[in-house]
C-alpha positions in Angstrom: 155.0 -31.0 149.5 156.6 -27.9 148.0 153.3 -27.1 146.4 151.6 -27.3 149.8 154.1 -24.9 151.3 153.8 -22.5 148.4 150.0 -22.6 148.6 150.2 -21.9 152.4 152.4 -18.9 151.8 150.0 -17.6 149.1 147.1 -18.0 151.5 148.8 -16.1 154.2 149.7 -13.3 151.8 146.2 -13.1 150.6 144.9 -12.9 154.2 147.4 -10.1 154.9 146.2 -8.1 151.8 142.6 -8.6 153.0 143.4 -7.2 156.4 145.1 -4.2 154.8 142.0 -3.2 152.8 142.6 -5.4 149.8 145.7 -3.6 148.5 148.2 -5.7 146.7 151.2 -3.8 148.2 151.6 -2.5 151.7 153.9 0.5 152.2 155.6 0.5 155.5 157.9 3.3 156.7 160.5 1.2 158.5 162.2 4.3 159.9 159.1 5.4 161.7 159.0 5.1 165.5 156.1 2.6 165.3 158.1 0.0 163.3 161.6 -0.9 164.3 163.2 -4.2 163.2 166.3 -5.6 164.8 168.1 -8.9 164.1 167.6 -10.2 167.6 163.9 -9.6 168.2 162.3 -9.3 164.7 159.5 -6.9 164.3 158.7 -5.2 167.7 156.4 -2.3 168.3 157.8 0.8 169.8 155.5 3.1 171.7 154.7 6.6 170.3 157.2 9.0 171.9 158.0 12.6 171.2 161.7 12.1 171.1 164.2 9.4 170.2 166.3 9.6 173.3 165.9 5.8 173.9 167.2 4.8 170.5 170.9 4.5 171.4 170.0 2.4 174.4 167.8 0.2 172.2 170.6 -0.3 169.6 173.1 -1.1 172.4 170.7 -3.8 173.7 170.3 -5.3 170.3 174.1 -5.2 169.7 174.7 -7.0 173.0 172.2 -9.7 172.2 173.9 -10.3 168.8 177.3 -10.6 170.5 176.0 -13.0 173.1 174.4 -15.2 170.4 177.5 -15.1 168.3 179.6 -16.3 171.3 177.1 -19.0 172.1 177.2 -20.2 168.5 181.0 -20.5 168.7 181.0 -22.2 172.0 178.0 -24.5 171.3 177.7 -25.1 167.6 175.2 -28.0 168.1 172.7 -25.5 169.6 173.0 -23.2 166.6 172.2 -26.1 164.3 169.1 -27.0 166.3 168.1 -23.3 166.2 168.3 -23.3 162.4 166.1 -26.4 162.3 163.6 -24.8 164.7 163.4 -21.6 162.6 162.4 -23.5 159.5 158.7 -23.9 159.1 157.6 -27.5 159.9 155.3 -29.0 157.3 151.7 -29.8 158.3 151.3 -33.3 159.6 148.0 -34.9 160.6 146.4 -31.7 161.7 149.5 -30.2 163.4 149.9 -26.5 162.9 152.6 -24.4 161.4 155.5 -23.3 163.6 156.0 -19.6 164.2 159.5 -18.3 163.4 161.6 -16.9 166.2 161.2 -13.2 166.8 157.7 -12.7 165.4 155.1 -10.8 167.4 152.1 -13.0 168.2 148.7 -11.5 167.4 145.9 -12.7 169.5 143.4 -13.5 166.8 141.7 -16.8 166.2 143.8 -17.6 163.2 147.1 -17.5 165.1 148.7 -21.0 164.9 150.5 -22.8 167.8 154.1 -23.8 167.4 155.0 -27.4 166.9 156.9 -29.2 169.6 160.4 -30.2 168.6 160.0 -33.4 170.6 157.3 -34.6 168.1 158.8 -37.3 165.9 157.8 -37.9 162.3 155.4 -40.8 162.0 155.9 -40.8 158.2 158.7 -43.0 156.9 159.9 -43.9 160.4 163.2 -45.8 160.0 163.4 -48.8 162.3 167.0 -49.1 161.3 167.7 -46.5 164.1 165.7 -48.3 166.7 168.2 -48.0 169.6 167.9 -47.9 173.3 169.6 -44.5 173.9 166.8 -42.8 172.0 164.6 -43.2 175.1 164.5 -41.1 178.2 162.9 -41.7 181.5 160.5 -39.1 182.8 161.4 -36.9 185.7 160.4 -37.8 189.2 158.3 -34.7 189.8 154.6 -35.4 190.2 152.9 -33.9 187.2 150.4 -31.1 188.0 146.8 -31.3 186.8 145.6 -29.2 184.0 144.2 -26.3 186.1 147.2 -26.0 188.3 149.2 -23.9 185.9 146.7 -21.0 186.3 146.9 -19.4 189.7 145.2 -16.1 190.5 145.4 -13.6 193.3 142.5 -13.1 195.8 139.7 -10.8 194.8 139.1 -8.1 193.7 142.1 -8.1 191.3 142.2 -11.8 190.3 145.5 -11.2 188.6 147.3 -14.3 187.2 150.4 -15.4 189.2 153.7 -16.2 187.6 156.9 -16.6 189.6 160.5 -17.8 189.2 160.7 -21.6 189.6 157.1 -22.3 188.6 156.5 -25.6 187.0 154.5 -26.4 183.9 153.6 -29.8 182.6 155.3 -29.3 179.2 156.1 -26.7 176.6 152.6 -26.5 175.2 151.2 -25.8 178.6 153.7 -23.1 179.2 152.9 -21.4 175.9 149.2 -21.5 176.7 149.7 -20.1 180.1 151.8 -17.2 178.9 149.3 -16.5 176.1 146.5 -16.2 178.6 148.6 -14.0 180.9 149.4 -11.6 178.1 145.7 -11.2 177.1 144.7 -10.6 180.8 147.5 -8.1 181.4 146.9 -6.2 178.2 150.2 -6.4 176.3 151.6 -8.2 173.2 154.2 -10.8 173.3 157.4 -11.1 171.3 158.8 -14.7 170.9 162.6 -14.5 171.4 163.3 -18.2 171.5 161.0 -21.0 170.5 162.4 -24.5 170.8 161.2 -27.7 172.3 163.5 -27.4 175.3 163.7 -23.6 175.8 161.1 -20.9 175.2 161.4 -17.2 176.1 159.1 -14.2 175.6 159.5 -10.4 176.0 157.1 -7.5 175.9 156.8 -6.2 172.3 157.5 -2.7 173.4 161.2 -2.0 173.2 161.2 0.3 176.2 159.8 -2.5 178.5 162.0 -5.0 180.4 159.3 -7.6 181.0 160.5 -11.0 180.0 160.2 -14.7 180.9 162.3 -17.7 180.0 161.6 -21.3 180.8 163.4 -24.5 180.0 162.8 -28.3 180.1 164.3 -30.5 182.8 167.0 -32.9 181.8 165.0 -36.1 181.8 161.4 -35.3 181.3 158.8 -32.9 179.8 158.4 -30.6 182.7 159.1 -26.9 182.0 160.5 -24.6 184.8 160.6 -20.8 184.7 164.3 -20.0 184.9 164.2 -16.2 184.5 161.3 -13.8 185.0 161.2 -10.0 185.1 157.7 -9.0 186.1 158.0 -5.2 186.0 156.5 -3.3 183.0 158.0 0.0 181.9 155.7 0.4 178.8 152.6 2.5 178.7 149.7 0.2 179.4 146.7 0.9 177.2 143.1 0.5 178.4 141.6 -2.9 177.8 138.9 -2.7 175.2 136.3 -5.3 174.7 137.1 -7.8 171.9 134.2 -9.9 170.6 136.2 -13.1 170.4 135.9 -16.3 172.4 139.7 -16.5 172.9 139.7 -13.0 174.5 136.6 -13.6 176.6 137.8 -17.0 177.9 141.1 -15.5 179.0 139.7 -12.4 180.7 137.1 -14.3 182.7 139.1 -17.4 183.2 139.1 -16.9 187.0 135.3 -17.0 187.0 135.1 -20.4 185.5 137.9 -21.6 187.8 135.9 -20.6 190.9 132.5 -21.6 189.5 132.8 -24.5 187.0 129.0 -24.4 186.5 128.9 -20.7 185.7 126.1 -19.7 183.4 126.8 -17.8 180.2 124.0 -15.3 181.2 126.2 -14.2 184.2 129.2 -13.6 181.9 126.9 -11.7 179.4 125.5 -9.4 182.2 129.0 -8.7 183.5 130.3 -7.8 180.0 127.4 -5.5 179.5 127.9 -3.8 182.8 131.6 -3.4 182.3 132.0 -2.6 178.6 128.4 -1.7 177.6 128.3 -4.4 174.9 125.8 -7.2 174.5 127.8 -10.3 173.5 126.3 -13.0 171.3 125.3 -16.2 173.0 127.3 -18.3 170.6 130.5 -16.5 171.4 129.9 -17.0 175.1 129.3 -20.7 174.6 132.5 -21.0 172.7 134.4 -19.0 175.3 133.0 -21.3 178.1 134.0 -24.4 176.2 137.5 -23.0 175.7 137.9 -21.9 179.3 136.8 -25.3 180.6 139.2 -27.0 178.2 142.1 -24.8 179.4 141.2 -25.6 183.1 140.5 -29.2 182.4 136.9 -29.0 183.6 135.2 -30.4 180.6 135.7 -34.1 181.3 132.2 -34.8 182.6 130.7 -33.4 179.4 133.0 -35.7 177.4 131.7 -38.8 179.3 128.1 -37.6 178.8 128.3 -37.9 175.0 130.1 -41.2 174.6 126.9 -42.9 173.5 126.5 -40.2 170.8 130.1 -40.7 169.7 129.4 -44.5 169.4 126.4 -43.8 167.2 128.4 -41.5 164.9 131.2 -44.0 164.6 128.7 -46.7 163.5 126.9 -44.3 161.2 129.9 -43.3 159.1 130.9 -47.0 158.9 128.7 -49.8 160.2 131.8 -52.0 160.6 133.6 -49.7 163.0 133.7 -51.2 166.5 133.0 -49.2 169.6 132.4 -51.3 172.7 131.2 -49.1 175.7 130.8 -50.9 179.0 129.2 -49.1 182.0 128.4 -50.2 185.5 125.5 -49.2 187.8 126.2 -48.2 191.3 124.6 -50.3 194.1 122.5 -47.4 195.5 122.1 -45.3 192.4 120.5 -45.5 189.0 123.2 -43.6 187.0 125.4 -45.4 184.5 129.1 -44.9 185.2 131.9 -45.4 182.7 133.9 -48.7 183.0 135.9 -49.1 179.8 135.6 -48.5 176.1 137.2 -50.2 173.0 137.5 -48.3 169.7 138.7 -49.8 166.4 138.2 -48.6 162.8 137.3 -51.0 160.1 139.8 -49.4 157.6 142.8 -49.6 160.0 142.1 -53.2 161.0 141.7 -54.2 157.3 144.9 -52.4 156.3 146.9 -54.0 159.1 145.6 -57.5 158.3 146.3 -57.3 154.6 149.0 -54.7 153.9 151.1 -54.0 157.0 153.9 -55.7 158.8 152.5 -58.3 161.2 154.1 -56.7 164.3 151.5 -55.1 166.6 153.0 -52.8 169.2 150.8 -52.4 172.3 151.3 -50.1 175.3 149.4 -48.3 178.0 149.4 -44.5 178.4 148.5 -42.8 181.6 146.1 -39.9 180.9 146.4 -36.8 183.1 142.8 -36.1 184.1 140.9 -36.0 187.4 140.0 -39.7 186.9 143.6 -41.0 186.2 142.4 -43.2 183.4 144.7 -45.2 181.1 144.6 -45.5 177.3 145.7 -48.8 175.8 146.9 -48.4 172.3 147.9 -50.7 169.4 149.9 -49.5 166.4 151.8 -51.0 163.4 154.1 -50.0 160.5 153.1 -49.9 156.8 155.3 -50.6 153.8 156.8 -47.1 154.0 157.6 -47.5 157.7 154.8 -45.1 158.5 153.1 -45.5 161.8 149.4 -46.5 161.7 147.2 -46.5 164.8 145.0 -49.6 164.9 142.9 -49.6 168.1 142.5 -47.8 171.4 140.9 -48.7 174.7 140.1 -46.5 177.6 140.2 -48.2 181.0 140.3 -47.1 184.6 143.3 -49.2 185.7 146.0 -51.0 183.6 145.7 -54.5 185.0 145.3 -58.1 183.7 141.6 -57.8 183.2 142.0 -54.6 181.1 144.7 -56.3 178.9 142.5 -59.4 178.4 139.6 -57.2 177.3 141.8 -55.3 174.9 143.6 -58.3 173.4 140.5 -60.3 172.9 138.7 -57.4 171.1 141.7 -56.8 168.9 141.6 -60.4 167.9 137.9 -60.2 167.1 138.3 -57.0 165.1 141.1 -58.6 163.0 139.0 -61.8 162.7 141.8 -64.1 163.6 141.7 -67.5 165.0 143.3 -67.3 168.5 145.8 -64.8 167.2 147.1 -66.9 164.3 149.6 -64.9 162.2 149.9 -62.1 164.7 153.1 -60.9 166.5 152.5 -58.7 169.6 155.2 -56.6 171.3 154.7 -55.3 174.8 156.6 -54.2 177.9 155.5 -57.1 180.0 153.9 -54.9 182.7 150.5 -55.7 184.4 150.1 -59.2 182.9 150.1 -58.3 179.1 152.5 -61.3 178.4 150.2 -63.6 180.3 147.1 -62.3 178.5 148.6 -62.9 175.1 149.9 -66.4 175.9 146.7 -67.5 177.6 144.0 -66.1 175.4 145.9 -65.9 172.0 147.8 -69.2 172.1 148.7 -69.0 168.3 150.1 -65.5 168.5 153.8 -64.7 169.1 154.7 -62.4 172.0 157.8 -60.2 171.9 159.3 -58.5 174.8 160.5 -54.8 174.6 164.2 -54.7 174.9 164.1 -51.4 176.7 162.3 -53.0 179.6 165.1 -55.6 179.9 167.7 -52.9 179.6 166.2 -50.8 182.4 166.1 -53.8 184.7 169.6 -54.7 183.8 171.0 -51.2 184.6 169.2 -51.2 187.9 170.6 -54.6 188.9 174.1 -54.2 187.5 174.8 -50.4 187.4 178.6 -50.8 187.2 178.7 -53.4 184.5 180.0 -51.8 181.2 177.8 -53.9 179.0 175.2 -51.4 177.5 176.6 -51.4 174.0 177.1 -55.2 174.0 173.5 -55.7 175.1 172.0 -53.5 172.3 174.2 -55.2 169.8 173.0 -58.6 171.0 169.4 -57.5 170.8 169.7 -56.4 167.2 171.7 -59.4 166.1 170.1 -61.1 163.2 171.8 -64.5 163.5 172.6 -66.9 166.4 176.3 -66.6 165.7 176.3 -62.8 166.2 174.1 -63.1 169.2 176.4 -65.6 170.9 179.4 -63.5 170.1 178.0 -60.4 172.0 176.8 -62.6 174.8 180.3 -63.9 175.3 181.6 -60.3 175.4 179.0 -59.6 178.2 180.1 -62.7 180.0 183.7 -61.4 179.9 182.7 -58.1 181.5 180.1 -59.4 184.0 179.3 -63.1 184.5 176.4 -62.3 186.8 174.8 -60.0 184.2 175.3 -62.7 181.6 173.5 -65.3 183.7 170.7 -63.0 184.5 170.1 -62.2 180.8 169.9 -65.9 180.0 167.2 -66.3 182.6 165.0 -63.5 181.1 163.7 -65.7 178.3 166.1 -64.2 175.7 164.2 -65.9 172.9 161.4 -63.3 173.3 163.6 -60.3 172.8 166.5 -61.4 170.7 165.9 -60.2 167.1 167.1 -63.3 165.3 164.4 -65.4 167.0 161.5 -63.3 165.5 159.4 -65.1 163.0 160.4 -64.4 159.4 156.8 -63.6 158.3 156.8 -60.5 160.6 159.1 -58.6 158.3 160.1 -56.1 161.0 163.3 -55.4 162.9 161.9 -53.3 165.8 163.2 -54.4 169.2 161.5 -51.7 171.4 158.2 -50.0 171.6 159.4 -47.0 169.6 156.3 -47.2 167.4 153.9 -46.4 170.3 156.4 -43.9 171.8 156.5 -41.9 168.6 152.7 -42.1 168.3 152.3 -40.7 171.8 154.7 -37.9 171.1 152.6 -37.1 168.0 149.2 -37.2 169.8 150.5 -35.6 173.0 148.5 -32.4 172.5 145.2 -34.3 172.3 145.7 -36.6 175.3 144.5 -34.1 177.9 141.2 -33.4 176.1 138.0 -34.9 177.4 137.5 -38.5 176.5 135.0 -37.8 173.7 137.0 -34.9 172.2 140.1 -37.0 172.4 138.7 -39.9 170.4 137.0 -37.6 167.9 140.3 -35.8 167.3 142.1 -39.2 166.9 139.4 -40.4 164.4 139.8 -37.2 162.3 143.6 -37.4 162.4 143.5 -41.0 161.2 141.2 -40.1 158.3 143.5 -37.3 157.4 146.4 -39.7 157.5 144.7 -42.0 155.1 143.9 -39.1 152.7 147.4 -37.6 152.8 149.2 -40.9 152.2 146.7 -41.7 149.4 147.8 -38.5 147.7 151.5 -38.9 148.4 151.6 -42.2 146.6 151.0 -40.4 143.3 154.4 -38.7 143.7 156.2 -42.0 143.3 153.7 -44.4 141.7 156.2 -45.2 138.9 158.6 -46.6 141.4 158.6 -50.3 142.5 159.3 -49.8 146.2 158.5 -47.1 148.7 160.9 -44.1 149.3 162.0 -45.3 152.8 162.9 -48.7 151.4 164.8 -47.1 148.6 166.9 -45.2 151.1 167.7 -48.4 153.0 168.7 -50.1 149.8 170.9 -47.2 148.9 172.8 -47.4 152.2 173.1 -51.2 152.1 174.4 -51.1 148.5 177.1 -48.7 149.5 178.0 -50.9 152.5 178.1 -53.9 150.2 180.9 -52.6 148.1 183.5 -54.0 150.5 182.4 -57.6 149.9 184.2 -59.9 147.3 182.7 -62.9 145.5 184.4 -66.2 146.5 182.3 -68.9 144.9 179.3 -69.0 142.6 177.1 -72.1 142.1 174.0 -71.1 140.2 171.7 -69.2 142.5 174.0 -69.8 145.4 176.8 -67.3 146.1 179.5 -67.0 148.7 180.9 -63.6 149.7 183.7 -62.5 152.1 184.8 -59.3 153.6 188.0 -57.9 155.0 187.7 -60.0 158.2 187.6 -63.3 156.2 184.0 -63.9 157.1 181.9 -66.0 154.7 178.3 -65.2 153.9 176.1 -67.7 151.9 173.5 -66.3 149.6 170.5 -68.1 148.0 168.9 -65.9 145.4 165.9 -68.2 144.8 165.1 -68.5 148.5 166.0 -64.9 149.1 168.1 -65.7 152.2 171.5 -64.8 153.6 173.4 -66.4 156.4 173.5 -63.1 158.2 169.7 -63.4 158.6 168.8 -59.7 157.9 167.3 -60.4 154.5 164.8 -62.9 155.8 163.9 -60.8 158.9 163.5 -57.4 157.3 162.3 -58.4 153.8 164.9 -56.1 152.3 168.2 -57.4 150.8 171.1 -57.0 153.2 174.4 -55.5 152.2 175.7 -59.0 151.1 172.6 -59.6 149.0 172.9 -56.2 147.3 176.4 -57.0 146.3 175.4 -60.4 145.0 172.5 -59.0 143.0 174.8 -56.5 141.4 177.2 -59.4 140.5 174.4 -61.3 138.7 173.3 -58.0 137.0 169.9 -58.0 138.7 167.7 -55.2 140.2 167.8 -55.0 144.0 164.2 -53.7 144.2 162.9 -56.8 142.6 164.1 -58.9 145.6 162.2 -56.8 148.1 159.2 -58.3 149.9 155.9 -57.4 148.3 154.8 -55.8 151.5 157.1 -52.9 150.8 156.0 -52.4 147.2 154.3 -49.2 146.0 151.5 -51.3 144.6 150.8 -52.7 148.1 151.0 -49.2 149.6 148.6 -47.8 147.1 146.1 -50.7 147.7 146.3 -50.0 151.4 145.4 -46.3 151.3 143.5 -46.0 148.0 140.0 -46.7 149.5 140.5 -43.9 151.9 138.6 -43.4 155.2 135.4 -41.6 155.9 136.2 -38.4 157.9 134.5 -38.0 161.3 131.8 -35.3 161.1 131.8 -32.1 163.0 129.6 -31.9 166.1 127.0 -29.6 164.4 126.4 -32.4 161.9 125.9 -35.1 164.5 122.4 -36.7 164.7 121.7 -36.0 168.3 119.2 -38.3 170.0 117.9 -39.0 173.4 120.6 -41.4 174.5 121.5 -42.4 178.0 124.0 -40.1 179.6 127.2 -41.8 180.8 128.7 -40.5 184.1 132.4 -40.7 184.7 133.9 -43.2 187.0 134.1 -42.5 190.7 137.1 -40.5 191.9 139.4 -42.9 193.8 141.7 -40.1 195.0 139.0 -37.6 195.9 140.7 -36.7 199.2 144.0 -36.0 197.5 142.4 -33.7 195.0 140.5 -31.9 197.7 143.7 -31.3 199.6 145.4 -29.8 196.6 142.7 -27.3 195.8 144.0 -24.6 198.2 147.4 -24.8 196.4 145.7 -24.2 193.1 143.9 -21.0 194.0 145.8 -18.5 196.1 
C-alpha cells in the first residue's frame, strides 16, 4: 500500500513537471503578488494590482481565521481529530478517487479527482465484532429531490445558475458537483476551505473577493443544506474563453440540455462557432452531451436501450455469468418494456459457495431515478471480513413476487438444492421471510436485529432497555441471553413479552447454525456496500451495472495482490487482530481443572467455562459460532503451549483466501470494445407518477 501511495505521488510530480515544460524544478517567487500562501486557505491566487494596500487586511483576515480555528479546536477537540483524518489522503479503493486536501485550489481540468465521502466505510477487513445498533441512522424525513433539481437557472437570456441560502442538495457529492458547475459557468476558480463528509465550504480563489458558500449535512440523513452564502464578487472577472474540453462545454451549455433533452450536437457546435469562432470536434460534443445528461439525470432511457448489449457482453467475457432480462409488451404497442433483471457473476457465486462464510445478507435499495426502481442486492463476507457482492436484481417494486424471483435465481446460481447449506439474513419487509421459508425450505432465515430494535423503540419509547436488547442479541449462549432478557423484564414487562412474541430464535445470535461462522446480527454488510457504491447508484441502469462489474473485477485483482503481503501467515490479518484482542482479554482467566483435552477456567466473578480442545468448543459459545477461539480458548491454548492460529476455522486461513481470489475475474470491457449488434431495444417501464413529475417541473426551472 505504501508503494502505491509513493507511485501515485511520483506520477503527480511527473505530470506537474510535464505541465511546466519538462523542467525538473519549478522556481516560484512566493513573495510575488500572484502567489500568496496562508495557513488557513492554502495557495490562493491574488489578482494583479499595482499596489499592496490590501495586504494588511488580507493578513488580518488570515489571522482571524487561525484564531477562530484554534478556539474551535480547544472547545471541540473531536472535530479537530476528524479534520486531521479528513486531510490525510485516503487510499484508492475499488475505483474511488483520491481525496483533495483542504485549502487546495481546484483546477477545472479532466484529471481533477473528486473527494471521497467520509461516510464511505471500508469494505476491506470489515470487523463484525463492532456490529452494533447505534452505528445506524435513520434518513431524514425530507423528500429527496431528483437529480436535475439541484440545477436551477434564471429565465432567458442570462440562464444564470441559481444558488440561495437554505437550498437543499441530495448529498455531499451532489453539492460538490453543483458548485463545480456554478464556478465554471460564472468564470472563477474555487478554493476548498473545508472538505468533510458533514461540512463543505468554498471561497473564491481571489483574496480580494468575499464570495463564499458553506453547506452542512442534516443531523439524521444525507441531505446537504446551504447554511451560509455570500453571492457578491469583488474580484475582477475575466472574459470567458473557449476551452475545448467536454467538462467545460457541458457546464456552459447545461441549460440547453435541461430545456431540450434531445438537443443535437450540431446545434451546440453551431452556437460555439457563432460565439467563439471555434469549430469543436464532434467527439468532444458527444462526450459533453453524455456528461450533461448524466448530471441532469436524463440518460436513463439510453441505459435501458442497451441492456441487451450489456447482457451479451457479460456472457461473452464468461459464458457462466447469469443475466436474466425480462420484458413485457404493452397491450396496444409493440415495444418491449423493462420488467426486471437479475445479474450474478460466476466468480462471485463460486467464491461464496466454496470459500466465504455461509451468511448471505440481502436487502432492497431504492434508486433515485424517474422510474423509482429498486435494486435487490446480496452480499457476503470472506475470510478476511471483506465484503463481497454476490448478485443484484433490478425490479420496479419491492414486493413478494420480486423477492421470490431474486431468491430463486440466487439458489439456481449457487446450484443448491432448495437452499441447503445457506443462511439468509433480511429485514423481513415485503415478504422476504415468506419467500425464503416457502421456496427455500432447507435454508435458514435470520431476522435483522435493527428492524426489531426500531419496532421496539416505537412501541416502548420510554423503556430503558436499549443496551440490554443489544446485549441479548449478541449473546452467544442461552444462559447469557436469558440473563439479559430477565433484565429487560425487570425494566419493562410489556417489552419483554413483546420480544418473546417476535420469534426471538431468528434474531438471537446463539441460535445461529454453527456452520455459518459469522456473528453479524444486522444488515451492516449491505449498508456498508451501499455507502461504498453510493456514487454509482444514480447512473443509468446500464452504466450502473457496468460500473459494479468493473469494481468487482478490480476488487478480485486487488485482493489477489494483497495476499502476497501476508502469504507466509496462517490466518488473515483481520483474524490476527481479533486473536490479539481476545488473547489480551483472556489473561484474567485462571485454570481450575485439566482433564486431557478438557479444561475448566474461571474469572474474577467465579464463572466456570468448559473447554474442549478436540471439539474446538467453549461453553460461552463464541468459539463455535465465529470459528475463532474465544478469550477462554486463547488462555487454554496458551496453557497447553499451543498456537492459537492453528485452532481457527479453515475458512479464515490465508490458503483459503488465496484460493478464493487467485483465479481472478475477467474485467468488463470498455464500451468502444463492445461487439455491437442489431439487438432489440428495451424501453423503460411506464412512469407511474407521471402527474407528480409534471407538477414539479415548474419548480425545477425558474
